[in-house]
CHARMM-style PDB file with segment names, atoms N, HN, CA, C and O in Angstrom:
ATOM      1  N   LYS     1       9.392   6.762  -7.826  1.00  0.00      PROA
ATOM      2  CA  LYS     1       8.172   5.947  -7.811  1.00  0.00      PROA
ATOM      3  C   LYS     1       7.483   6.051  -6.441  1.00  0.00      PROA
ATOM      4  O   LYS     1       7.988   5.511  -5.457  1.00  0.00      PROA
ATOM      5  N   PRO     2       6.366   6.721  -6.371  1.00  0.00      PROA
ATOM      6  CA  PRO     2       5.654   6.919  -5.098  1.00  0.00      PROA
ATOM      7  C   PRO     2       5.218   5.608  -4.458  1.00  0.00      PROA
ATOM      8  O   PRO     2       5.137   5.514  -3.233  1.00  0.00      PROA
ATOM      9  N   LEU     3       4.934   4.591  -5.279  1.00  0.00      PROA
ATOM     10  HN  LEU     3       5.000   4.668  -6.274  1.00  0.00      PROA
ATOM     11  CA  LEU     3       4.487   3.307  -4.732  1.00  0.00      PROA
ATOM     12  C   LEU     3       5.541   2.716  -3.807  1.00  0.00      PROA
ATOM     13  O   LEU     3       5.217   2.207  -2.734  1.00  0.00      PROA
ATOM     14  N   VAL     4       6.792   2.784  -4.221  1.00  0.00      PROA
ATOM     15  HN  VAL     4       7.055   3.198  -5.093  1.00  0.00      PROA
ATOM     16  CA  VAL     4       7.874   2.224  -3.407  1.00  0.00      PROA
ATOM     17  C   VAL     4       7.959   2.958  -2.080  1.00  0.00      PROA
ATOM     18  O   VAL     4       8.164   2.343  -1.034  1.00  0.00      PROA
ATOM     19  N   ILE     5       7.799   4.284  -2.128  1.00  0.00      PROA
ATOM     20  HN  ILE     5       7.633   4.783  -2.978  1.00  0.00      PROA
ATOM     21  CA  ILE     5       7.879   5.095  -0.909  1.00  0.00      PROA
ATOM     22  C   ILE     5       6.753   4.711   0.045  1.00  0.00      PROA
ATOM     23  O   ILE     5       6.972   4.565   1.248  1.00  0.00      PROA
ATOM     24  N   THR     6       5.543   4.549  -0.499  1.00  0.00      PROA
ATOM     25  HN  THR     6       5.365   4.668  -1.476  1.00  0.00      PROA
ATOM     26  CA  THR     6       4.404   4.208   0.356  1.00  0.00      PROA
ATOM     27  C   THR     6       4.600   2.822   0.958  1.00  0.00      PROA
ATOM     28  O   THR     6       4.258   2.597   2.119  1.00  0.00      PROA
ATOM     29  N   PHE     7       5.145   1.898   0.185  1.00  0.00      PROA
ATOM     30  HN  PHE     7       5.424   2.080  -0.758  1.00  0.00      PROA
ATOM     31  CA  PHE     7       5.380   0.546   0.689  1.00  0.00      PROA
ATOM     32  C   PHE     7       6.337   0.586   1.874  1.00  0.00      PROA
ATOM     33  O   PHE     7       6.154  -0.147   2.846  1.00  0.00      PROA
ATOM     34  N   ARG     8       7.343   1.430   1.798  1.00  0.00      PROA
ATOM     35  HN  ARG     8       7.491   2.026   1.009  1.00  0.00      PROA
ATOM     36  CA  ARG     8       8.324   1.514   2.890  1.00  0.00      PROA
ATOM     37  C   ARG     8       7.755   2.279   4.075  1.00  0.00      PROA
ATOM     38  O   ARG     8       8.120   2.022   5.222  1.00  0.00      PROA
ATOM     39  N   ALA     9       6.851   3.229   3.793  1.00  0.00      PROA
ATOM     40  HN  ALA     9       6.554   3.439   2.861  1.00  0.00      PROA
ATOM     41  CA  ALA     9       6.305   4.080   4.847  1.00  0.00      PROA
ATOM     42  C   ALA     9       5.227   3.348   5.645  1.00  0.00      PROA
ATOM     43  O   ALA     9       5.172   3.452   6.870  1.00  0.00      PROA
ATOM     44  N   TYR    10       4.374   2.609   4.940  1.00  0.00      PROA
ATOM     45  HN  TYR    10       4.419   2.525   3.945  1.00  0.00      PROA
ATOM     46  CA  TYR    10       3.268   1.942   5.618  1.00  0.00      PROA
ATOM     47  C   TYR    10       3.623   0.501   5.973  1.00  0.00      PROA
ATOM     48  O   TYR    10       4.550  -0.087   5.416  1.00  0.00      PROA
ATOM     49  N   SER    11       2.860  -0.048   6.915  1.00  0.00      PROA
ATOM     50  HN  SER    11       2.107   0.429   7.368  1.00  0.00      PROA
ATOM     51  CA  SER    11       3.070  -1.439   7.313  1.00  0.00      PROA
ATOM     52  C   SER    11       2.442  -2.376   6.291  1.00  0.00      PROA
ATOM     53  O   SER    11       1.678  -1.938   5.430  1.00  0.00      PROA
ATOM     54  N   LYS    12       2.758  -3.650   6.382  1.00  0.00      PROA
ATOM     55  HN  LYS    12       3.378  -4.006   7.081  1.00  0.00      PROA
ATOM     56  CA  LYS    12       2.223  -4.620   5.413  1.00  0.00      PROA
ATOM     57  C   LYS    12       0.701  -4.658   5.468  1.00  0.00      PROA
ATOM     58  O   LYS    12       0.042  -4.756   4.433  1.00  0.00      PROA
ATOM     59  N   ASP    13       0.140  -4.580   6.678  1.00  0.00      PROA
ATOM     60  HN  ASP    13       0.676  -4.500   7.518  1.00  0.00      PROA
ATOM     61  CA  ASP    13      -1.324  -4.617   6.815  1.00  0.00      PROA
ATOM     62  C   ASP    13      -1.953  -3.443   6.086  1.00  0.00      PROA
ATOM     63  O   ASP    13      -2.957  -3.605   5.392  1.00  0.00      PROA
ATOM     64  N   GLN    14      -1.365  -2.254   6.241  1.00  0.00      PROA
ATOM     65  HN  GLN    14      -0.550  -2.123   6.805  1.00  0.00      PROA
ATOM     66  CA  GLN    14      -1.914  -1.063   5.590  1.00  0.00      PROA
ATOM     67  C   GLN    14      -1.784  -1.183   4.082  1.00  0.00      PROA
ATOM     68  O   GLN    14      -2.677  -0.761   3.346  1.00  0.00      PROA
ATOM     69  N   ILE    15      -0.686  -1.751   3.616  1.00  0.00      PROA
ATOM     70  HN  ILE    15       0.039  -2.094   4.213  1.00  0.00      PROA
ATOM     71  CA  ILE    15      -0.483  -1.930   2.169  1.00  0.00      PROA
ATOM     72  C   ILE    15      -1.561  -2.843   1.604  1.00  0.00      PROA
ATOM     73  O   ILE    15      -2.128  -2.563   0.548  1.00  0.00      PROA
ATOM     74  N   LEU    16      -1.845  -3.940   2.310  1.00  0.00      PROA
ATOM     75  HN  LEU    16      -1.385  -4.168   3.169  1.00  0.00      PROA
ATOM     76  CA  LEU    16      -2.873  -4.883   1.845  1.00  0.00      PROA
ATOM     77  C   LEU    16      -4.213  -4.178   1.736  1.00  0.00      PROA
ATOM     78  O   LEU    16      -4.951  -4.394   0.775  1.00  0.00      PROA
ATOM     79  N   LYS    17      -4.541  -3.322   2.727  1.00  0.00      PROA
ATOM     80  HN  LYS    17      -3.942  -3.146   3.508  1.00  0.00      PROA
ATOM     81  CA  LYS    17      -5.820  -2.603   2.700  1.00  0.00      PROA
ATOM     82  C   LYS    17      -5.867  -1.675   1.498  1.00  0.00      PROA
ATOM     83  O   LYS    17      -6.891  -1.590   0.820  1.00  0.00      PROA
ATOM     84  N   ILE    18      -4.770  -0.978   1.226  1.00  0.00      PROA
ATOM     85  HN  ILE    18      -3.938  -1.046   1.777  1.00  0.00      PROA
ATOM     86  CA  ILE    18      -4.720  -0.048   0.091  1.00  0.00      PROA
ATOM     87  C   ILE    18      -4.882  -0.814  -1.218  1.00  0.00      PROA
ATOM     88  O   ILE    18      -5.609  -0.375  -2.109  1.00  0.00      PROA
ATOM     89  N   LEU    19      -4.213  -1.950  -1.334  1.00  0.00      PROA
ATOM     90  HN  LEU    19      -3.623  -2.307  -0.610  1.00  0.00      PROA
ATOM     91  CA  LEU    19      -4.319  -2.752  -2.557  1.00  0.00      PROA
ATOM     92  C   LEU    19      -5.744  -3.239  -2.752  1.00  0.00      PROA
ATOM     93  O   LEU    19      -6.260  -3.238  -3.870  1.00  0.00      PROA
ATOM     94  N   GLN    20      -6.382  -3.659  -1.658  1.00  0.00      PROA
ATOM     95  HN  GLN    20      -5.963  -3.660  -0.750  1.00  0.00      PROA
ATOM     96  CA  GLN    20      -7.766  -4.135  -1.748  1.00  0.00      PROA
ATOM     97  C   GLN    20      -8.674  -3.013  -2.222  1.00  0.00      PROA
ATOM     98  O   GLN    20      -9.591  -3.250  -3.008  1.00  0.00      PROA
ATOM     99  N   LYS    21      -8.429  -1.782  -1.753  1.00  0.00      PROA
ATOM    100  HN  LYS    21      -7.683  -1.589  -1.115  1.00  0.00      PROA
ATOM    101  CA  LYS    21      -9.252  -0.640  -2.171  1.00  0.00      PROA
ATOM    102  C   LYS    21      -9.062  -0.388  -3.664  1.00  0.00      PROA
ATOM    103  O   LYS    21     -10.026  -0.084  -4.366  1.00  0.00      PROA
ATOM    104  N   ARG    22      -7.843  -0.510  -4.149  1.00  0.00      PROA
ATOM    105  HN  ARG    22      -7.060  -0.757  -3.578  1.00  0.00      PROA
ATOM    106  CA  ARG    22      -7.577  -0.256  -5.574  1.00  0.00      PROA
ATOM    107  C   ARG    22      -8.194  -1.353  -6.432  1.00  0.00      PROA
ATOM    108  O   ARG    22      -8.726  -1.075  -7.507  1.00  0.00      PROA
ATOM    109  N   ILE    23      -8.126  -2.596  -5.964  1.00  0.00      PROA
ATOM    110  HN  ILE    23      -7.694  -2.822  -5.091  1.00  0.00      PROA
ATOM    111  CA  ILE    23      -8.703  -3.715  -6.722  1.00  0.00      PROA
ATOM    112  C   ILE    23     -10.217  -3.572  -6.798  1.00  0.00      PROA
ATOM    113  O   ILE    23     -10.817  -3.779  -7.853  1.00  0.00      PROA
ATOM    114  N   SER    24     -10.831  -3.216  -5.667  1.00  0.00      PROA
ATOM    115  HN  SER    24     -10.344  -3.048  -4.810  1.00  0.00      PROA
ATOM    116  CA  SER    24     -12.291  -3.080  -5.608  1.00  0.00      PROA
ATOM    117  C   SER    24     -12.691  -1.742  -6.206  1.00  0.00      PROA
ATOM    118  OT1 SER    24     -13.878  -1.420  -6.258  1.00  0.00      PROA
TER     119      SER     24
END
């Protein structure tokens, strides 16, 4: 699952930004 890898690779702030981009 690539999502899990990205979550571990990126910081929480970066994850929030990515999620916001996907939501918008």
